[in-house]
C-alpha positions as CSV (number, residue, x, y, z in Angstrom):
1,M,-104.9,-263.5,-48.0
2,G,-108.6,-264.0,-47.8
3,K,-111.1,-262.5,-50.0
4,V,-112.2,-258.9,-49.3
5,I,-116.0,-258.2,-49.7
6,R,-117.1,-254.8,-49.5
7,R,-120.7,-254.0,-48.4
8,T,-122.3,-251.2,-50.4
9,F,-125.5,-249.4,-49.9
10,V,-127.7,-246.7,-51.6
11,V,-129.6,-243.9,-50.0
12,G,-132.9,-245.4,-48.4
13,D,-131.4,-248.8,-47.6
14,L,-132.5,-249.8,-44.1
15,V,-129.3,-251.0,-42.3
16,T,-128.1,-252.2,-38.8
17,I,-124.6,-252.9,-37.6
18,A,-123.0,-256.0,-38.9
19,P,-122.7,-259.1,-36.5
20,D,-119.0,-259.4,-37.3
21,F,-118.6,-255.7,-36.1
22,R,-120.8,-256.1,-32.9
23,N,-118.8,-255.9,-29.5
24,S,-115.5,-255.9,-31.3
25,I,-114.6,-252.3,-30.4
26,L,-117.5,-251.0,-28.3
27,D,-119.2,-253.4,-25.7
28,F,-123.0,-252.7,-26.1
29,D,-126.1,-254.3,-27.4
30,F,-126.7,-253.3,-31.1
31,E,-129.7,-255.6,-31.5
32,K,-132.3,-252.7,-31.4
33,Y,-130.6,-250.2,-33.9
34,I,-132.0,-249.8,-37.3
35,G,-131.1,-246.9,-39.3
36,I,-131.7,-245.6,-43.0
37,V,-128.9,-244.5,-45.2
38,I,-129.3,-240.8,-46.0
39,R,-126.1,-240.0,-47.6
40,A,-123.4,-242.2,-49.5
41,H,-119.9,-240.7,-49.8
42,E,-116.8,-241.9,-51.5
43,D,-114.5,-244.6,-49.9
44,N,-117.4,-246.7,-48.7
45,E,-118.6,-244.2,-46.0
46,Y,-122.3,-243.7,-45.4
47,V,-124.2,-241.3,-43.1
48,V,-126.9,-243.2,-41.3
49,R,-129.9,-241.8,-39.5
50,W,-130.6,-244.2,-36.6
51,T,-134.0,-244.9,-35.0
52,S,-132.2,-244.9,-31.7
53,S,-128.6,-244.0,-31.6
54,P,-126.0,-246.8,-30.8
55,V,-123.6,-243.9,-29.6
56,E,-125.5,-241.6,-27.0
57,T,-126.8,-238.4,-28.5
58,F,-125.7,-239.0,-32.0
59,Y,-128.6,-240.0,-34.1
60,N,-126.8,-239.4,-37.4
61,G,-123.4,-240.7,-37.9
62,M,-120.7,-241.7,-40.5
63,W,-120.2,-245.4,-40.7
64,N,-118.0,-247.6,-42.9
65,G,-120.1,-249.8,-45.1
66,D,-118.2,-252.8,-43.9
67,H,-119.4,-252.2,-40.5
68,L,-123.0,-252.0,-41.6
69,I,-125.4,-254.7,-43.1
70,K,-129.0,-254.5,-44.7
71,V,-131.5,-255.4,-42.1
72,E,-132.9,-258.2,-44.3
73,N,-129.4,-259.9,-44.4
74,Y,-128.8,-259.6,-40.6
75,Q,-130.0,-263.0,-39.5
76,C,-128.2,-265.0,-42.3
77,E,-124.9,-263.1,-41.5
78,Y,-125.4,-263.8,-37.6
79,N,-125.9,-267.5,-38.2
80,K,-122.7,-267.5,-40.1
81,I,-120.7,-265.8,-37.2
82,K,-122.4,-268.3,-34.7
83,E,-121.4,-271.2,-36.7
84,K,-117.8,-270.1,-37.0
85,R,-117.5,-269.5,-33.1
86,L,-119.0,-272.9,-32.5
87,H,-116.2,-274.4,-34.8
88,V,-113.5,-272.6,-32.7
89,F,-114.8,-273.9,-29.7
90,E,-114.9,-277.6,-30.9
91,L,-111.2,-277.3,-31.9
């Protein structure tokens, strides 16, 4: 079994949707969404206030921390996902 890494945040963190969660359940573009964590709950759940909502008409939403990533870490995580996909196609 692989190692589980839980992403955790504090109130005030700027977040976006993690690249490994994008297009896995809902098929829409997440690139433009930046939110701020406004409340942290137990069980790795966070309320995020989005600059523009990833779901129509919902600007505040509850998100699991594993589906979010800090804005400043997005590009690094995106590159990791891209590399993994390239390796799969090479096989």
